[in-house]
N, C-alpha and C positions, 0 to 999 in steps of 0.2 A: 570923769568918773562912766568906765564900762560898766553896763546892767545887765547881769544872764536873762536873758528873753524868761526863762518860766520861773526865776525874782519878780518881770514886772509882771509877768501870762501866770501864774502858779501853776504853772503846766511840768510836770514828770515825766522824765524821758530814760526808760529802762529796756530791754532789749533780751531776746527767751536765743539762748542756742539751744534749740533739741540734737536730740543723741540719732541713732538711724531708726527710720519709719520706715516700715512694709508698703508705701502706698500707691494707691496705681499709676502713679508714676514714676516710681522712684523704682518699680518694679521693671519696666519698661525701658531701664537701662541697660544695654548690653544683654538684650534678651535673645539665648541664642537654646534653640532645640534639644532638646534635652539635658542643660545644665543650667546653672545655678543662674540667677542674675546678679548684680553687682550688690546692687544692697541687703542682697542670702548674705553674697560674704562677709558683707562689715557687718549685720546684729549676729551673726556665729560669732567674728572677731570682737562685736564688745557682751557676747555672753562672758563670753572665754576671757574676757581681761581686764571686765566693768565691776568695781567692788562690787555691785546690786547684778548678782548674777539671773534678767530678771526683762521680761517683752517690756518693751517701754510702749507706748497707745496714746494716738493723737489727743486725750482727755487726758492725757499726764498734761502735755504740755500745754493746753486749752485753761488746764486748773493751775495752772504755774501765769496762766495770764490775768486768770482769774482775780486772783491771788494778787498779782499787781496793782490790780484796776479797784480792788478794794482796799475799805477805808483802815483797815489789817494793815497797811502797803504805807498810809498817807507818809512816811517818810523817810520814805523811798527811792532814791532817784543814781541817776545815774551808773545803776549795775548792768553785769548780764550776766540772768539767773542760768545755771545750767539746764536742767532737764535731760540728764544722761544718762543715771546710775551711776554718776561718777565716775565714767572714764574719761574725761576732759583733765580731770586728773592725775591717769596713769602716766601717759606717756604715751609711740608707739611700741609695740614687739611686733616687729619685721621678723622673728623668727617665731610668730604665732602657728602652728597651723590650720587657724581657721583663714588665713591668706593666703595660704602654701598656692601658687599659679598666678597670682594674679601682683602679685609682688618678687620685682626681680630680683635672683639671687647674683651677693656679691663675694 
């Protein structure tokens, strides 16, 4: 009989899928003088299309990780926790003004 390593060793395995964060590393992608960076376009897109139109901070992601490692989440295993203001549930709106110029016209 196969045994699950999580069961044998008492491990829980979860992942966090974070939305767009304006970190130093992300801000360096596509940086051209006088133009928005790629992450700035994606943050604008998120604010325009996510159910919760607010900034996402690294502390939001950290709080989710803290929750998953706390006793409050002791029965949670095998999930992906989306910390993205609900953007993952909306699909991609290719006609959004916030991605104009970076998404090819079809």
